[in-house]
N, C-alpha and C positions, 0 to 999 in steps of 0.2 A: 606235195603241192609245190608248184614252181612259181616263183615270184620274179617278174621281169622289172628291171629298174633301168631307167635311162642313165647311161654313163656320162659323167662329166658335166652334169647340168648345174649342180649347186656346189660351190667350193666348201670344203670341210672347215677351213679357217682362212681368214684374210687379214693381212697386215699391210700398212702403208710402207712401201719401199722407198719412194721418193716423192717429194712435194715441192712444187714451185709456185710462187706467187707472181703472176704475170702483171705487167704494167696496166693491163686492161681490167684489173681487179678480179681476175679469174684464177682460181686455185686449180692447178694441174697435178693430179696424183697418179702414180704408178703403184698398183697394189700387187702383192704376191699372195698366192693361195695354193692349196693343194686340192687335187681332185682325184678320184679313183677312176681309172680307165682299164678295163679288162683285168681287174684285180690288182693293178699296180698303182702306186701313188705317184702322181705326176705333178710337177710344179707348173703353174700357169700364171700369167701376168695380165692384169687388167688396167683399164684407164678410167679415171673419173675426172670430170670437169665440173667445177662448182663456181657459179657467179654469186659472189657474196652480197652484191647490191640487190639483185633481183631474187635471190634465193632459189635460182634454177640449178638443178644438178642432173647430169647425165652420166651413165656408167656403162661400160662394156666390161663385164666381169672376167671373161676369158678371151682377151684379145690375141694372145700368142703364148706359145710355150718357150719362146726365146726372149730372155730378159733384155739383151742388147737391142734387139729389133723394137721392142716395146718402148724402151727409153728413147731411142732415136726418133721414133714416131711421135712420142710425147714432146720431145724437144722441138720438133718441126711444128707441132700445134702451138707451142708457146711462141715460137718465132713468128708464125703467121697470125697470132692473136685470135685463134679460133675460139668461139664462144661455145657454151654447152649445147646450144641448139644445132651447131654445125658438126658435132662429134661424129655422128653416124654417117653423114655425107663424106667427111674427110676419111673415115675408115673404109667406106666403099670405094672411094677414089684410090686409096692405097692398095686395096685388094685387087682392083682392076689393073693396076700398074705393076703388081708383084708377080714374079714367076710362081707357078703352082709347085708346092713341095710335096713329095711323096712321103706320107707318114705310114710306117708299118706298125 
């Protein structure tokens, strides 16, 4: 019997790597987690924005495999005052402006 499993969909474990409380009362978090891809354990970094006044929370569990890139993007979100509702649009804009990297 062969079982097919989607690789890298759910993190094995997640920890908060960095947390910033913005002046707009939004908490910006960078999370670190491990996923299995092609039998190897890979570290991946995610982003969570939580508006503590409205109780709105948005997350991208696997934003990047590069910690510095994820932290820089999160710092840009803090600087621009992006709210949780704007996380996906900001990530799409970033993806559109980023060069495509070849991952083997």
